[in-house]
C-alpha positions in Angstrom: 21.7 210.8 31.0 18.8 211.3 28.6 16.5 209.2 30.9 17.7 211.2 33.9 17.0 214.5 32.1 13.6 213.3 31.1 12.8 212.2 34.6 13.8 215.5 36.0 11.8 217.5 33.5 8.7 215.5 33.9 8.8 215.7 37.6 8.6 219.5 37.7 7.0 220.2 34.3 3.9 222.0 35.5 5.2 223.3 38.8 5.5 227.1 38.9 8.5 227.0 41.3 10.0 223.9 39.6 13.0 222.4 41.3 12.6 224.8 44.3 9.8 222.7 45.6 12.2 219.8 46.2 14.2 222.1 48.4 11.4 224.1 50.0 9.6 221.1 51.5 12.7 219.6 53.2 13.6 223.1 54.4 10.3 223.5 56.1 10.7 220.1 57.7 14.2 221.1 58.9 12.9 224.3 60.5 10.2 222.4 62.3 12.8 219.8 63.5 15.1 222.5 64.7 12.3 224.3 66.6 10.9 221.1 68.2 14.1 219.2 69.1 16.1 222.2 70.3 13.4 222.7 72.9 11.9 219.2 73.6 15.2 217.2 73.3 17.4 220.2 74.1 19.9 218.8 71.7 21.3 222.2 70.8 22.3 223.1 74.3 26.0 223.5 75.1 27.2 222.8 71.5 30.2 224.6 70.1 28.6 224.7 66.7 25.2 225.9 65.3 22.5 223.4 65.9 20.3 224.8 63.2 23.2 224.4 60.7 23.8 220.9 62.0 20.2 219.9 61.2 20.1 221.6 57.8 23.4 220.0 56.8 22.1 216.6 57.8 18.9 217.0 55.8 20.8 217.6 52.6 22.1 214.0 52.1 19.1 212.5 53.8 16.6 214.0 51.3 18.9 212.9 48.4 19.3 209.3 49.6 15.7 208.8 50.7 14.1 210.2 47.6 16.5 208.4 45.3 16.0 205.0 47.1 12.2 205.3 47.0 12.1 206.2 43.3 14.7 203.6 42.4 12.8 200.8 44.1 9.9 201.0 41.6 11.9 202.2 38.6 12.1 199.0 36.7 8.4 198.0 37.2 7.2 201.6 36.4 9.1 201.6 33.1 7.9 198.2 32.0 6.2 199.6 28.9 9.6 201.0 27.8 11.5 197.8 28.3 9.0 195.8 26.3 9.8 197.8 23.2 13.6 197.8 23.2 16.1 195.8 25.3 18.7 197.5 27.4 20.2 196.7 30.8 17.4 197.4 33.2 19.8 198.4 35.9 20.0 201.7 34.0 16.4 202.4 35.1 17.3 202.1 38.8 20.2 204.5 38.3 18.0 207.2 36.8 16.6 208.6 40.0 20.0 209.1 41.8 21.4 210.7 38.6 18.4 213.0 38.2 18.5 213.9 41.9 22.1 215.1 41.5 20.6 218.4 40.4 18.5 218.6 43.6 21.5 217.7 45.7 23.5 220.5 44.0 20.7 223.0 44.6 20.3 221.9 48.2 24.0 222.3 48.8 24.1 225.8 47.4 21.1 226.8 49.5 22.8 225.2 52.6 25.9 227.3 51.9 23.8 230.4 51.6 22.0 229.6 54.9 25.1 228.9 57.0 26.1 232.6 57.5 22.5 233.4 58.4 22.6 230.9 61.3 26.0 232.2 62.4 28.4 229.7 60.7 31.5 230.9 58.9 32.6 229.1 55.8 36.0 227.5 55.7 38.3 224.9 54.2 36.3 222.2 56.0 33.7 222.5 53.2 36.1 220.4 51.0 34.7 217.5 53.0 31.5 217.9 50.9 33.3 216.3 48.0 33.9 212.8 49.5 30.7 213.1 51.4 28.7 213.6 48.2 30.5 210.8 46.4 29.7 208.4 49.2 26.1 209.5 49.3 25.6 209.0 45.6 27.3 205.6 45.6 25.3 204.4 48.6 22.0 205.6 47.1 22.8 204.0 43.8 23.8 200.7 45.4 20.7 200.4 47.5 18.4 201.5 44.7 19.9 198.9 42.3 19.3 196.1 44.7 15.8 197.1 45.8 14.7 197.7 42.1 15.6 194.1 41.3 13.9 192.7 44.4 10.7 194.7 43.7 10.2 192.9 40.4 9.7 189.7 42.5 8.2 191.2 45.7 5.6 193.9 45.1 5.0 194.5 48.8 8.6 195.8 49.0 7.5 199.4 48.0 5.4 199.7 51.1 8.1 198.1 53.3 10.7 200.5 52.0 8.4 203.5 52.6 7.8 202.4 56.2 11.5 201.7 56.7 12.5 205.2 55.5 10.3 206.8 58.1 12.1 204.8 60.9 15.4 205.3 59.2 15.1 209.1 59.6 15.1 208.9 63.3 17.8 206.2 63.5 20.2 208.6 61.7 21.8 211.4 63.7 20.3 214.3 61.8 18.3 216.1 64.6 20.5 214.9 67.4 24.3 214.3 67.7 25.2 210.7 68.3 27.1 211.8 71.4 23.8 212.9 73.0 22.8 209.2 73.3 26.0 208.5 75.2 27.0 204.8 75.1 23.9 203.9 73.0 25.1 206.3 70.3 27.8 203.8 69.3 25.2 201.6 67.8 24.4 204.3 65.2 27.8 203.5 63.6 26.1 200.4 62.1 23.8 202.7 60.2 25.6 203.3 56.8 24.0 206.8 56.6 25.6 207.9 59.9 29.0 208.5 58.4 27.5 210.2 55.3 25.4 212.6 57.4 28.2 213.2 59.8 30.6 214.2 57.0 28.1 216.7 55.7 27.6 218.1 59.2 31.3 218.3 59.9 31.9 220.1 56.6 29.1 222.6 57.2 29.4 223.5 60.9 32.6 221.8 62.2 30.8 219.2 64.3 32.7 216.0 65.1 33.0 213.8 62.0 32.2 210.2 61.8 34.1 207.6 63.8 36.5 205.3 61.9 34.1 202.4 62.5 31.1 204.3 61.1 33.1 205.3 58.0 34.4 201.8 57.5 30.8 200.4 57.8 29.4 202.9 55.4 32.2 202.2 52.8 31.9 198.5 53.3 28.1 198.4 53.1 28.2 200.5 49.9 30.7 198.2 48.3 28.9 195.0 49.3 25.5 196.3 48.3 26.9 197.4 44.9 28.6 194.0 44.2 25.4 192.1 45.2 23.2 194.4 43.2 25.4 194.0 40.1 25.5 190.2 40.5 21.7 190.1 40.9 21.1 192.2 37.8 23.5 190.2 35.7 21.8 187.0 36.6 18.1 188.1 36.5 18.0 190.9 34.0 16.6 188.9 31.1 14.1 187.2 33.5 12.6 190.5 34.6 10.5 190.9 31.4 8.5 187.7 32.2 7.4 189.2 35.5 6.7 192.8 34.5 
């Protein structure tokens, strides 16, 4: 927790608006997406729920997961000077970004709840879905970050590969479009572990259809497998990392 608090404080130390910047930039991106895709793709036409709220709700977990994964990937290498002085499980370093970003996730969720009435969405008991959705998002981000952090010690090109993959990943996740808009092809989105996470947030926020059973099973399964593999890798290679840093 001390490392997470330090990471959070350093990140926004000299920013006048502080943590609000972490929300302002995704919010601007969401507004642009709503404007463009509601007209070009016409994804908001004929929906029984608010398309603007749908996109905003999808961006909340996306920003948390993507920023956490990107930061976790380089966490062990970036903190090499710290690990040279005192030994501790280096897996902790990879868990710092998701832990620090919990504050950003909380702020984003509060702002989302404040924005929903503005776009014509009433709040209801369905918001309780945010609890399991948040738990799954945090677990998934931590599992992916743990594995990538260990791999990056050995493969330094991984940072650039992950950055490129995140760009593609955004458009392979049903954030600006409902999976149903792709018709039969939309079923392939179930194999994206983020599909269920994003769909849970959107269902909680605007009452859109939640994830299919297959999508939820794949997300839970992928999170569990990634976590188990990551823990095994760290247990086996943790003491070898210092020779490569």
